[in-house]
One Martini backbone bead per residue (centre of mass of N, CA, C, O) as a GRO file, in nm:
protein
  226
    1MET     BB    1   7.979  -4.849   5.561
    2SER     BB    2   7.990  -4.956   5.260
    3HIS     BB    3   8.133  -5.181   5.058
    4ASP     BB    4   8.170  -4.998   4.813
    5LYS     BB    5   8.314  -4.772   4.968
    6GLU     BB    6   8.544  -4.943   5.079
    7PHE     BB    7   8.662  -5.036   4.802
    8ALA     BB    8   8.709  -4.753   4.691
    9ASP     BB    9   8.913  -4.666   4.906
   10GLN     BB   10   9.118  -4.890   4.846
   11ASP     BB   11   9.177  -4.802   4.558
   12VAL     BB   12   9.291  -4.529   4.631
   13GLU     BB   13   9.522  -4.636   4.809
   14GLU     BB   14   9.652  -4.819   4.597
   15VAL     BB   15   9.723  -4.602   4.386
   16ALA     BB   16   9.899  -4.432   4.568
   17GLU     BB   17  10.108  -4.654   4.611
   18GLU     BB   18  10.182  -4.698   4.313
   19LEU     BB   19  10.288  -4.409   4.268
   20TRP     BB   20  10.515  -4.422   4.472
   21THR     BB   21  10.668  -4.659   4.342
   22LEU     BB   22  10.716  -4.522   4.070
   23ALA     BB   23  10.870  -4.274   4.183
   24GLU     BB   24  11.114  -4.441   4.287
   25GLU     BB   25  11.171  -4.509   3.962
   26GLY     BB   26  11.108  -4.239   3.790
   27ARG     BB   27  10.786  -4.263   3.741
   28ASP     BB   28  10.486  -4.071   3.574
   29ARG     BB   29  10.329  -4.237   3.379
   30LEU     BB   30  10.023  -4.347   3.291
   31GLU     BB   31  10.117  -4.608   3.142
   32ASP     BB   32  10.261  -4.728   3.386
   33LEU     BB   33  10.016  -4.759   3.563
   34ARG     BB   34   9.848  -4.935   3.369
   35ALA     BB   35  10.067  -5.170   3.352
   36THR     BB   36  10.078  -5.220   3.696
   37SER     BB   37   9.804  -5.219   3.795
   38GLN     BB   38   9.563  -5.386   4.035
   39VAL     BB   39   9.328  -5.201   3.954
   40GLY     BB   40   9.027  -5.223   3.800
   41ARG     BB   41   8.916  -4.914   3.880
   42LEU     BB   42   9.118  -4.683   3.787
   43ASP     BB   43   8.961  -4.433   3.684
   44GLU     BB   44   8.792  -4.398   3.940
   45ALA     BB   45   9.030  -4.361   4.133
   46LEU     BB   46   9.156  -4.115   3.994
   47GLU     BB   47   8.910  -3.931   4.027
   48ALA     BB   48   8.906  -3.942   4.336
   49LEU     BB   49   9.188  -3.825   4.374
   50ARG     BB   50   9.137  -3.559   4.226
   51ALA     BB   51   8.888  -3.463   4.399
   52ARG     BB   52   9.090  -3.477   4.669
   53ASP     BB   53   9.377  -3.369   4.600
   54LEU     BB   54   9.600  -3.627   4.542
   55VAL     BB   55   9.616  -3.550   4.235
   56ARG     BB   56   9.793  -3.470   3.928
   57LEU     BB   57   9.709  -3.393   3.597
   58ALA     BB   58   9.872  -3.466   3.290
   59PRO     BB   59   9.987  -3.519   2.995
   60GLY     BB   60  10.054  -3.854   3.053
   61ARG     BB   61  10.037  -3.772   3.369
   62VAL     BB   62  10.105  -3.845   3.730
   63PHE     BB   63  10.064  -3.680   4.054
   64LEU     BB   64  10.137  -3.632   4.370
   65THR     BB   65  10.043  -3.468   4.621
   66ARG     BB   66  10.093  -3.385   4.932
   67SER     BB   67   9.848  -3.547   5.034
   68GLY     BB   68   9.912  -3.800   4.864
   69ARG     BB   69  10.186  -3.864   5.001
   70VAL     BB   70  10.075  -3.918   5.280
   71LEU     BB   71   9.897  -4.153   5.204
   72ALA     BB   72  10.114  -4.331   5.060
   73GLU     BB   73  10.319  -4.353   5.290
   74GLY     BB   74  10.135  -4.514   5.479
   75GLN     BB   75  10.093  -4.757   5.296
   76VAL     BB   76  10.389  -4.835   5.259
   77ARG     BB   77  10.463  -4.870   5.553
   78ARG     BB   78  10.260  -5.096   5.625
   79HIS     BB   79  10.342  -5.300   5.409
   80ARG     BB   80  10.652  -5.326   5.482
   81LEU     BB   81  10.612  -5.406   5.776
   82ALA     BB   82  10.452  -5.662   5.716
   83GLU     BB   83  10.676  -5.803   5.565
   84VAL     BB   84  10.872  -5.816   5.800
   85LEU     BB   85  10.697  -5.968   5.998
   86PHE     BB   86  10.649  -6.230   5.817
   87ARG     BB   87  10.931  -6.287   5.678
   88ILE     BB   88  11.121  -6.241   5.938
   89ALA     BB   89  10.991  -6.283   6.220
   90LEU     BB   90  10.805  -6.548   6.105
   91ASP     BB   91  10.925  -6.700   5.850
   92VAL     BB   92  10.770  -6.661   5.581
   93ARG     BB   93  10.809  -6.811   5.254
   94ASP     BB   94  10.546  -6.704   5.118
   95ASP     BB   95  10.536  -6.433   4.922
   96ALA     BB   96  10.240  -6.420   4.830
   97ALA     BB   97  10.118  -6.430   5.115
   98VAL     BB   98  10.259  -6.185   5.226
   99ASN     BB   99  10.142  -5.981   5.023
  100ARG     BB  100   9.844  -6.026   5.080
  101THR     BB  101   9.856  -5.952   5.382
  102ALA     BB  102   9.980  -5.670   5.348
  103CYS     BB  103   9.741  -5.557   5.179
  104VAL     BB  104   9.546  -5.571   5.419
  105MET     BB  105   9.700  -5.423   5.652
  106GLU     BB  106   9.728  -5.136   5.511
  107HIS     BB  107   9.397  -5.088   5.557
  108VAL     BB  108   9.373  -5.150   5.898
  109LEU     BB  109   9.591  -5.006   6.026
  110ASP     BB  110   9.669  -4.804   6.267
  111ALA     BB  111   9.886  -4.589   6.403
  112ALA     BB  112   9.944  -4.739   6.669
  113MET     BB  113   9.988  -5.022   6.547
  114THR     BB  114  10.217  -4.945   6.357
  115ASP     BB  115  10.414  -4.851   6.579
  116SER     BB  116  10.422  -5.124   6.726
  117VAL     BB  117  10.544  -5.286   6.497
  118CYS     BB  118  10.795  -5.114   6.456
  119ALA     BB  119  10.910  -5.148   6.746
  120PHE     BB  120  10.926  -5.458   6.746
  121LEU     BB  121  11.134  -5.449   6.485
  122GLY     BB  122  11.334  -5.191   6.527
  123HIS     BB  123  11.300  -4.984   6.305
  124PRO     BB  124  11.304  -5.042   6.004
  125LYS     BB  125  11.446  -4.945   5.680
  126LEU     BB  126  11.383  -5.226   5.537
  127CYS     BB  127  11.268  -5.442   5.329
  128PRO     BB  128  11.305  -5.758   5.196
  129HIS     BB  129  11.367  -5.589   4.904
  130GLY     BB  130  11.528  -5.310   4.987
  131LYS     BB  131  11.312  -5.107   5.064
  132PRO     BB  132  11.208  -4.827   5.192
  133ILE     BB  133  11.089  -4.725   5.512
  134PRO     BB  134  10.892  -4.516   5.629
  135SER     BB  135  10.884  -4.306   5.875
  136GLY     BB  136  10.780  -4.239   6.207
  137PRO     BB  137  10.718  -4.113   6.512
  138CYS     BB  138  10.863  -4.352   6.657
  139CYS     BB  139  11.139  -4.305   6.516
  140GLN     BB  140  11.188  -4.004   6.604
  141ALA     BB  141  11.159  -4.088   6.927
  142PHE     BB  142  11.391  -4.277   6.905
  143SER     BB  143  11.672  -4.344   7.154
  144ARG     BB  144  11.716  -4.626   7.199
  145ALA     BB  145  11.943  -4.898   7.186
  146VAL     BB  146  11.813  -5.108   6.945
  147GLU     BB  147  11.840  -5.396   6.801
  148PRO     BB  148  11.790  -5.509   6.509
  149LEU     BB  149  11.668  -5.783   6.353
  150VAL     BB  150  11.802  -5.664   6.093
  151GLN     BB  151  12.141  -5.689   5.959
  152PRO     BB  152  12.440  -5.654   5.876
  153LEU     BB  153  12.686  -5.882   5.874
  154ASP     BB  154  12.921  -5.682   5.992
  155ARG     BB  155  12.766  -5.669   6.290
  156LEU     BB  156  12.875  -5.913   6.364
  157ALA     BB  157  13.038  -6.124   6.560
  158PRO     BB  158  13.279  -6.316   6.593
  159GLY     BB  159  13.108  -6.640   6.594
  160GLU     BB  160  12.855  -6.565   6.462
  161ALA     BB  161  12.523  -6.620   6.341
  162GLY     BB  162  12.332  -6.610   6.022
  163HIS     BB  163  12.031  -6.534   5.849
  164ILE     BB  164  11.962  -6.486   5.531
  165VAL     BB  165  11.735  -6.249   5.395
  166TYR     BB  166  11.900  -6.025   5.223
  167ILE     BB  167  12.025  -5.861   4.918
  168VAL     BB  168  12.209  -5.539   4.842
  169PRO     BB  169  12.345  -5.475   4.556
  170ARG     BB  170  12.548  -5.248   4.371
  171GLU     BB  171  12.597  -5.496   4.180
  172PRO     BB  172  12.426  -5.700   3.974
  173GLY     BB  173  12.645  -5.948   3.953
  174ARG     BB  174  12.678  -6.028   4.259
  175LEU     BB  175  12.456  -6.237   4.307
  176VAL     BB  176  12.578  -6.461   4.134
  177ARG     BB  177  12.848  -6.490   4.284
  178LEU     BB  178  12.726  -6.552   4.562
  179ALA     BB  179  12.561  -6.801   4.477
  180GLY     BB  180  12.819  -6.970   4.399
  181LEU     BB  181  12.894  -6.964   4.730
  182GLY     BB  182  12.604  -6.981   4.896
  183VAL     BB  183  12.511  -6.671   4.910
  184VAL     BB  184  12.184  -6.687   5.023
  185PRO     BB  185  11.877  -6.677   5.086
  186GLY     BB  186  11.857  -6.892   5.388
  187ALA     BB  187  12.133  -6.897   5.476
  188ILE     BB  188  12.391  -7.004   5.691
  189VAL     BB  189  12.622  -6.795   5.864
  190HIS     BB  190  12.968  -6.771   5.970
  191PHE     BB  191  13.128  -6.536   6.148
  192GLN     BB  192  13.497  -6.471   6.164
  193GLN     BB  193  13.572  -6.190   6.003
  194ARG     BB  194  13.627  -5.840   5.928
  195THR     BB  195  13.948  -5.802   5.908
  196PRO     BB  196  14.040  -5.710   5.597
  197ALA     BB  197  13.834  -5.941   5.565
  198ALA     BB  198  13.538  -6.100   5.515
  199VAL     BB  199  13.475  -6.394   5.706
  200LEU     BB  200  13.296  -6.692   5.601
  201ARG     BB  201  13.065  -6.963   5.667
  202VAL     BB  202  12.924  -7.206   5.425
  203GLY     BB  203  12.914  -7.472   5.554
  204GLU     BB  204  13.221  -7.592   5.405
  205THR     BB  205  13.262  -7.288   5.321
  206THR     BB  206  13.508  -7.041   5.272
  207VAL     BB  207  13.462  -6.682   5.273
  208ALA     BB  208  13.590  -6.390   5.105
  209LEU     BB  209  13.516  -6.042   5.162
  210GLU     BB  210  13.441  -5.745   5.117
  211PRO     BB  211  13.326  -5.531   5.347
  212ALA     BB  212  13.109  -5.397   5.161
  213VAL     BB  213  12.963  -5.665   5.092
  214ALA     BB  214  12.878  -5.743   5.380
  215GLY     BB  215  12.687  -5.480   5.397
  216GLU     BB  216  12.473  -5.622   5.176
  217ILE     BB  217  12.418  -5.841   5.396
  218TYR     BB  218  12.121  -5.959   5.544
  219VAL     BB  219  12.062  -6.052   5.889
  220ARG     BB  220  11.967  -6.299   6.130
  221ARG     BB  221  12.024  -6.386   6.426
  222VAL     BB  222  12.171  -6.696   6.545
  223GLU     BB  223  12.120  -6.925   6.793
  224GLY     BB  224  12.287  -7.221   6.855
  225VAL     BB  225  12.502  -7.241   6.610
  226ALA     BB  226  12.774  -7.443   6.488
   0.00000   0.00000   0.00000
């Protein structure tokens, strides 16, 4: 395969992934794709997608076909698993570097390697940004009860500590309120009580939260923290 052909194929895969992400947000307009796409040769990539029956074009709109969704789903799955691997499992703090590396890995991981990464991470459901990770065959065949690497705060046992990885609030203003209490990604929290309120300690501050709010805070268990 020539380098030009390789880069062209990556552009096709990248645009399919971008269309998947836009569809998650309920957007299918061509102008949305043009405004957000990172692909330089977008029109060429779209024509390649259309020629392969991976997208369907309509006036001002573009849709993934069934085959296109299969391609895009694989790209999204590999990218988001890579984000979990580097950001959570390896605790890489540079988000730009994580994204660049994930963009490379999504084009080179084969099916077996992707399933191996997924199994290693405990078949995560969400990426570090709270977006769903499409499941794969390994997830569907998974039957053993293996504790995931990242889980909601309220799954910790009282007395355990967790490193906050991300927060997925149902109310937009909740992030600001939690930040004011020191409950932010990167903080270490000590879980003290589950009901009737979720009680946790952040530094020298004791915080009481509604149980539902505790379920929106995702942590990685930390051992040996007093």
